[in-house]
N, C-alpha and C positions, 0 to 999 in steps of 0.2 A: 504494500500500500504506500501511499504518499506520506512523507514526513512533513507535517504541517509546521514544524519548527525551523525548517530550512528556509533561507531567503530564496527569492525567485531564481536567482542565478544558479545557486546550488541545486535547486530542484531540477533545472534543465541541464545541469553539468556544464555550465558556461562560466567563463571568467567574469568577475565583477568589472564591468567596463561600460563606457559610453557607447562603444561600437559593439553590435551583436551580429554574429554570424546567423543571418536569417534562415539559411538552409538548415543549419544544425538546430536552431530553435524550432523550426517546423518539424523536423525529423524527431526530435525529442518529444515534442508536443504529441505527435501521432502515437509514439510508443507509450507515453504516459496515459493518453486517452484510451488506448487499447487495454491497458492494465486496470483502469479504474472505471471504465464506462458502466453506467448503471445496468445496461442490458446484460452484462456478464453476470450480474448478481440478482437477476429477476427471480430465480428460484430459491434464493437464500432468505433468511429471516429478515424481519423488518429492520432490525438494528444494522445489519450488514448492508441492506439496501440504502438506508439513510446515510451511512458512512460513505458508501460509494458515491452518492449524490454530492456529499460534502467534498470529497476528494476531487471529483470531476469539476465541481465549481471552482475549487482552489486552483486547479491546473488551468482552467479557462482564464481566470483572473490573472494569474501569473503570465500566461502566454500573451494576453492582450496588453498587459503592462509593458512587457519587454519588447513587444513587436513595434510599438510606436515610440518615436524619439522623445516626444514631450512627456508621455507618461513614464518612460524609462528614466528620463532626467529627474523627474519629480521623485521617483522611487530611489534613485541613487542619492538624492539629497536626504531622503528619509533614512537610508542606511547610514548616512553620515551624521545622523542625529538631528537633522533639520526637518521639522514638520512644516512644510510649505502650505500656507493657507492662501490659496489662489483667489478665493472669493473676497476675503477681507483686506488683504494687502495688495492694493492696486495702485499704489503711488508710483508714478512714472515720470521720467524726464520730459520736460516740455517739448524738446526737439522731437523725441520719439512720438509723443502724442500728436504733434503737428503732422508728422509723416503719416501716421495712422489715419488722421482726418483726410489728408490728401488722397490716400489710397482708397478710402471708403467713398470719397466723392467720385473718384475714377470708376469705381464699381457701380455706383448709382447712375452714372452717365452712360454706361456701356450700351444699353438697349437703344439709345438714341444715335449711336455711332453708325457710320456707313457699313462697317464690317465688324459687327459685335463679336462674332466667334473668334476672329483673329485677335481682338482686343482682350478677350477673356484668356486666350492662350498666352498672350504676352504677359498679362498681369499674373497669371498662375505660375509662369516660369520665374518671374521676379520674386514672388512669394516663396516658392520652393527654394530658390537660391538663398533668400533671407533665412529661412528655417534651417537650411544646411549650415549657413554661416553662424547662426546663433548656437547650433549644436556644437560646432567646433569651438566657439568661445566658451561655452559651458564646459566642455571637456577640459580645456586648459585650466579653468578655475577649479573645477572639481578635482582634477589630478593633483593640483597643488595642495588642496585640502586645508589651508590655513583658514581661520575664522573669517578674515577679511575677504579671502577669495571665495569662500562658500557664500558669503553675503552677495558678492558679485554674481556667483552662479545662480542664486535665487532670482536676482534681477533679470538675468538673461532668460531664465525659465519663464518669467512673467511676460517678457517680450515675445518669446517663442509662442506662448499661448495665444497672444493676439494674432500672430501670423497663422497659426493652425486654424483658428476660427475663421480667418479671412479665406484661407485655402478651401475650407468646407463651403463657405458662401459662394466662392467662385465655381466650385464643382456643381453646386445646386443651380447656379445661374447658367452654367454651360448646359446642363441637362434640360433646363427650361427652354433655352435657345434652340436646342436640337429637336425638342418636341414641337416647336412652332412651325 
């Protein structure tokens, strides 16, 4: 069964790192799911079935956390003793907030553009590049591990969260444009 005391990296037999081997993560996920999937325990007693559901849920949560750069970064901060409260701590640099406002205005104006699909693609590429850049910055701060650098890592994670939300909005907009 799954050892619920292991951190997510240990669970998947991966090094604790900002970068994750996605193929190995997926492979380990499939192996763990085969071992704990509730269907394997359908004929067992209620206790064993409940444990199987709990283990499968834990494996799913761990996989989803490690798969995505933002959630993985937040988890790494948690492992470093930082409980990042993304909802309450939203203080940002004015320059960053202005850039976000400009990006949001660009997104709002896309449908009125001559070639909206091309504009969505351009902005999505810019946002993806920003997310990658923030992940690299985060990694530098996280690896250092000093209190001051972990403070900076938290700030970078909050910025990355803005960009991840914007990327999701652009995906939704692209889907809407393709449906029209």
